[in-house]
C-alpha angles and dihedrals in degrees: 000000000000093000091051093051093046091048094051092046092047091049090049097046094047092049095043096046095080094050096041096044107023094159093052090047091053090049090051091050091050092049099041101030114189090353088076091068091049094049090047092050094046091049091051091048090049091051090051091050089051091048093051094045091044092048093051094046098046117093108233097235112177119254100173139357114260119220117259090244094048095096092052092047089051092052089054095044091050090063090052091045093052091048091051093046089053093046090052095049100045119108091220122070111262119209086237088070088064088068106025120050096202109022095171094055090042089053090050091052092049089049091054097044092046091053091049089058090052101040127044101176128115097253091051091050090051096045104035096030092048093047091047091053090048090051094050093047089047091052091056098041096045092045090049091053093046094050124209115009115250111192113230112261093206117071132184122257125246091263093056092046089050090053090050091050092047093050089048092054093048094046091046091053093046091050091044093053097041100040093103092058102044098033098030092233126096115225095213 
C-alpha cells in the first residue's frame, strides 16, 4: 500500500508544482534547460511504476459497499472520460472546449469518480480518490494562473469531431476488452 500512496503523491506533486509555483518552475527551466522536461517525464514514469507496483501488491480490502449500478455507471463515464481526454489533447480546437475549460482534467476527474462508484476497496480509494483530488486541485490552480476564461474562437469542423468520436469508440473498446490484463480486473 505504501508504494501506491507514494506513487499517487509523487504524481500529484510533480503535476501540481508548475501551477502552484510557476515562478520557481520558470527558474528551474532557465537553470536546467531541456533537462527539465526529461526530469519531469522520468519522475512521472517513476510515479506510474510505483502506482502499478503498489496496486498489484495491495490487498483489495473493502472500505465501502458500491451500489449495484456502480459498475454500469463507470462503463458509461469511461466513454465520456476518454472523449474529454481526447478533446483536451487534440491540437485542433474541439467544440467541447467551448463548454469545458480543461477537458483533459475534467476527463481525469470523471475517470476517478466513475471508478469509485464501481470499486470500494482500499487500493481503489487511494488511487482513484487521490487522482480525483489531484484533478480538482489542478483545475483550480491552473485556472487561477490562467486568469479569466476566454473561450476559443476557433472550433473544429464536423470531420475533426467525427475523427475524435471514432478514436474514442475504438480506444474505449480496446480498454474494455484488455482491462483484465492491464488492470488485473475483468470488467464483465
